[in-house]
N, C-alpha and C positions, 0 to 999 in steps of 0.2 A: 710808676710801677710797671714791670714788664707783664704783659699779657701771658696767661698760662693757657696753651692749647690742652685739649683732652681727647683722646681716642681710646676706643675699646677694641679688645681682642680676646678670642678664646685662649690663644697661646702667644706669650711674649718671650722672646729669646733674647738674652743679654750677651752679646758677643758674637761676631760673625765669621769665626773661623771654621774649620772642617767640622766640628762637632755641632757648633751653632747653626750653620747653614743646612747641615743635614737634618738637625732637629726641626728646623723651620720648613724645609721642604718636604719632609715625611708628614708633618703634621698638616700642611696645606693639601697634601694628596689625600689624607685622611677626612678632609672636609672641614678642618678647624680654620677660623680666621687667625691670620699670623701677622706679628709685627716682629721683625728682625732689627735689633738695635746693636749699631757698630759705631764706635767712636772715630774710627779712621774713614777716609773718603772711599775706600774700596772694601767690600767683603773679601773673604778668603783667609784672614788671619795671618799669624806668624807664618804658618807652613807655606801657604801659597805666595805670599808677598815678600817675605824676607826670610825664608827657611827652606823647607823641603824643595820646592820647585826651582827657585833659582840657583840653590846649590846643586842640585842634580844637572842642570843646564851647564853650569860651569865644570862640573866633574865630567860630563861628556866631552867637553872641549879638552879638558885635560888628559882624558883617555886617548883621544885622537893624537894629541901631541907625543904621549908616550909610545902609542903604537907606531906611529911615524919613525920615531926614534929607534924602536926595537926591531924594525922591519929589516934591519941589516942582516939578521940571522938568516933571513929568507933569500939573501942576495939582492935585496932592494934598498938603495940609498936615496934618501931625500936630502935636499939642500936645507939648511938651517931655516926654520919657519920664521916668517915675519908676522908678528902679533899685533894686530890693530886693537887696542884695548877699547877704543870707543865703539867699534863695531861689535865686539863681543859683549860689551855691556849693554848696547842696544838690542842685541839679539836676546839676551836674557831677560831685559825689560819687556820685549815684544812678547816672549812667551808667557810672562805673567799677565801682561795687558790681555792677550787672547782669552786666558783662563778666567781672569776676573770678570771681563765683559761678558763671557759665557754664563758666569753665575748669575750676573745682573739680569740677563735675558730670561734664565730659568726662573728666577724670583718673580719677574714680571709675568711670565706665562702661568705661574701658579697663583698669581694675585697675592703673593706675599710682600707686604709693604717693608721697605727698608728705610729705618729712621737713623740719621746720622747724629751722633752726640755721646756724651758720657752719661751712661745710665746708673742709677743706684735706686734701691728698694726704699720706699717710703713706708710701706705697710704690706700686708700680706696680699693686696690686691692691686698695688700701685707702684709702678716704676717712673722715676722722674728722670728725664732726659734733657741734658744741656748741652745745646749746640755751641759751636766755636763763636757765633756771634752773641751768644748769651740767651738766645731764644729757649724757652723751656716748654716742653711737652710732657703731659702726664699720661702714661699708658695704663689704663685700667684693665686688668686680665682676670681670666678664671684660672689659668695655669701659666707658670713661668718657669724658664730654665736658665741658670747661670752657666755660661760657657765662655768664661772670661779669659782663658788661657794662662800663659805664664810669661816671665821675663828672665833674662840671664842673671845668675848670681854674681854679685860683685865682691872682690877681694878687698877688705879694708886696707887703708893705707896708700891706695893708688889714686892718682889724680886722673879721673876719666874725662876731664875736660881737655886733656893732651890729645891731640890728633893722632898721635903715634900709638895710643892705647885703644885697642879694638874690643868690640864683642862680635858676635856673629852676624849681626846686622851690618856693623861697619865693614866686615870682611867681605861680606856680599855686595857691597857698593862698589867694589873693584875701583876705588879712586886711583891707586897707585900699585906698582910691584916694588915692596921693599926688598933691598938686597939681603937682608937677613930678617927673618921672621921667627920669633920665638913663641910657641904655643904653650900656653898653661892649661894642662888638661888633656889627658890621653883617651877621652872618650870618643863617642861617635862624631859630634860635631867639630871638635879640635882636629881629629884626624882627617875628616873630609876637607876642611879648609886648608889643612897643611898640604894634601894632595893637590888642590887646585893651585896654590901658590907655588909649590915645587915645580909643577909642570910649566908654570909662567916665568920661572926663573929664579924664585926666591931660595936662598940657602935656609934650610928649616932645622930648628932645634925644638924638641919635644920634652916638656917636663911633666911627670905625672906622679902624684903623691902615692898611689897604691903601687903594688909590686909587679904589675903588669899593665899594658894597654888594654881598653876595653874591660875594665874589671869585672863586670857581671858575666863575661863569657868564660868557658873553660880555657885554660891555658893551651890546650893542644890545638884548638882551632884558631887561637890568636898567633900562634907560633909561626906559621907560614907568612903571614903579614909582617910580623916582626923580622923575620930573616930579610925579606925585601926591602923594608925601610931602613934597616941598618945599613945597607948599601947605598941608599939614596940620601939620607939625612945626615946633617953635620953632627948630631948628638941626639940620642934618645936616653933620657935620665928617669928611670922609674924609681919608686921608694925615695922620692926626692920632693921637697917642698921649697916654694919661693919665699925667702926670708924678707926681701924687700926689692923694690924696683927704683933705682935712683934715675930720676927724670930731669935732672939739673943740667946735663950736658947736650951735646949735639947729638950723642947717641944714647940709647937706654942701656943702663947697666943693671942686669938682673942677677940679685945675689940668691944663691942656692945652698940648700943643705941637704946632702945625701952622701951615702958611702962611696959611690963611684962618680959623683958629680963634682965638677970644678966649683971654686968658691964663687965665681961669677961669670956671666956670659953676656957679650954685647949684641945688641939687636937695634934695628931700625924700626921695627914695629913689634908690638907685643899683643898677641891674641889670648884674652882671658875667657876660657871655656870651660868652667868648673862646675856646670850645672845650671839648672833653672828653678824658679820659685813661682808659686801660684799667684795670680793678680786678685787675690781675694779680699784684700783690705780695702776699706773705703766704699764697699758695695751697699752699707745698710744692713748687713745681714743681722747684726745685734738688734736691729729694730724687729727682726722677725722671730727672735729668740733661738737663732742658729749659732752655735758655737764652733769655731774652727779647731782642728786637732792641733797637736804640738808643732807640726810642720806647715800650718796654714791651709790645709786642705778642708774641704766641706765634706762632712760624712754623709754618705748615702747608702740606700739599700740597693737590692739587685735590680730593681726597676729605676734606679737613679733618683728615687725620691729622698729628700731631706726629712728632717723630723717634722717640718711644717707641711701640712696638707695642701697639695697644689703647687708646691715649689720644688722644682728638680735642679739638679746640678750635673754637669758632665765635663768630660775632657781633662785638660791639665789641672782644672780646679778641684777635681776630686782625688787625684792621687797618681802615682806611678803605676805603669810606665807612661811617660809623657810622649805619646805617639799619636799622630794624626788618625791612623787607622782605629786605634781603640776609640778615640773621641767620636769617630763617624758612627760606629755601632752603638756607642753609648747615647748619642744624639737620637738615633732612630728608635731606640728603646724608650727614651723618655716621651719622644712624640707619640709613640703607640700606647704607652701607659696613660699619657693625658687624654688621649682619644677613647679610653676605656678598654682597650684591648689588654689581654693577659701577657704583657711583656716583661722579660728579665734579660739582663746582660749577664750571661754565665758561661763564658768560653772556657774551654780546657786550656787554652793557651793563646798568648798574644806573641806573634813573631817579632823579633828584633833584627835589624839589618844595618851595618855599616858599610856605606857605598864607597869604600876604599879601594885600592888596587893591590892585591886582590880583595875582593868584597868578602865580608864575614857575616854570617847569618846564623841565627840559632832560634829554637822554640822548645817549649815544654821544660822538663827538669834538665838542668845541667848536672854533670857529674857531682859538682860541689853541692848542689841542691839535695840530690840523692843521698850523698853521704850524710849531710847534716839532719836529714829526716830519718836515717837508718833503713832506707829502701835498698834491698838488694837489687842489683841490675846486671845484665849482661850488655857488653859493648861490642859493636860491630863497626869496623873502620876500613874505609876503602881510599887508598892513597890515589891522587890523580896522576901520579907518575905511572899508573897503570891503566890510565884511560887514554884510548886513541884519539878520541875527540879533543880532549885537554892537550895532549902533546901536539896535535896537528894545528892548534892555534896557540901554541907556545904559553899554555896555561897549566903546565904540569905541577907547578907549585900549589898544591891544594888539597884538601881533605874532606871526605863525607863521613859523618859519624852519626850511629843510631844507637839510642839506649832503649833496652827492652826490659820489662819487670820479670825478675826472676821466677816469680811464682805464677803470674797469670800469662806471661808471654807477651802481654801488650805493649806497644811502643810507649815510652815515657818522655822522650825528648830527642832532638837531634841538632847537630851543628854542621854547617858547610862553610867551607872557605875556599874562594876561587871565583872565576869569571862568572857573573850572573847568578851568585849564590842567593842573592835577594829574591830572584824569580824562582830559583829551584826549591827553597824552603817551603813554598807554598804545598807541595806534595806531601811534606812531613806533617804540615799543620792539619791538612785534610786526614791524613792517616791517623793522627791522634784523635781528631774529633770523632772518627768512624770507629776507633777501637781496634785498629789493625795490629796484627802481630807480625813477626818475621816472614812466615810462610805467605800471608796476604800480599806483602810488598814484593818478595821474591818471585812469586808466580804471576805477579801483574807484568805484562809483556811491555817493556820500555823500548823505544825506537833506538836503532844503533846506526851510526854512532853518536851519541848525545852525551851531554854532561849529566843528564838526568839519570843515566844508567849508573852512575857513581852511587846514588843514594840506594838504588836496588842492590847494587853491590855490596853496600855496608850490610843491608839486611841479609843477603845471602851468606855472609860471614858467619852470622848467628844460625841461619837455617841450616847451614852445611852444604848448600847447593852451589857454592862459588866455583866457577871455572877459569876465570881470568886471574885468579891468585891461588895460592895453595890454601885449602880450607884449614882452619885452625885445629890443632890436635885436641881430642876430646879425652 
């Protein structure tokens, strides 16, 4: 019989992703003894190891390649680049290694123990952790948080043992550059991977079931991206579904169904990127009396508490949006609540960013949201074709949009498309959290010439103080 070790902790965290390690580190800083349980060798979760960070590293490489290609309009011509895939892969892995080793050092400095293995709840005070070698450790805790993350959704009827069928992790492994890559799913992950592989030389075909790319965003902020991608990619088919993937031949034959789509498209690899689902099955939650909702999420309150006292849940396990920055703040909230502080996670908005070229970012209410809720709003739009900074960097295909409540005048939401939109959206988030109106933003002095001015310009369109464009007629 295998010997079972037992350790105790004030706070046990199941899952070492951004939400999990943030919860563990914050709890340790508040004086709690902490055990961080992670089934993989390195903490950091999907985001750091096979998601946000490696994808942004590759996207930067793609941006460099595109800028070199487009430099011709400035009178600068480069020879065709020589891409060393091994070096690129090693650089990406090096970035991940640096960050994961940094997290390990932070855990050690905080005296937060890391326990490797698969964990599940035995009861309301015990998590059983099984290591790869079969060794079992039981963690007896006062408080615990489930931060187990998510995994890619799979389409039925596809043989995923075929090396030509990829999910996002496979795409980030950068094993080869297919001549033709078909991406199923026009959301953020699919578009980012398409951008990387197109820059590396693949012919790209995109298939999206909804009527536009990045379905949650308003159509007008997606439009500049769509205009660019139509020129780059072999085909973009919206309102189209994949009927089947024939994997019997030397090439993949993808059968499509859509008004403007061909009956089939051939590809050398297919990336399936149609969403993610929570890793909440098999955790022993039923032992605690915690029922999942219809989508497999764990119900929690504003303090990230489940219905069971002392048990918290955070990140992808508790619902959309499945974003690392949401998980981080939820993790800190759970840790503070476990430490007895009055903590709640109640943001007015959570920003979303597609790191495409151009980038697409939005926060707060979209126009679709406002109309569905019957909220009257005013819209200010500043086209980047009127921005000196955008034009000087060949980034004129962009837009900054702000929505304000017609009654209160306060900002409701914003969308930005263009270079560094993911950085620029932070000002809009802060404006919403602070209850700013169009005058507050308009009278805030923005440096010139900057892309940030375009956000102020959008507000000035509502305030009526715009000078870089004609003010709208009242």
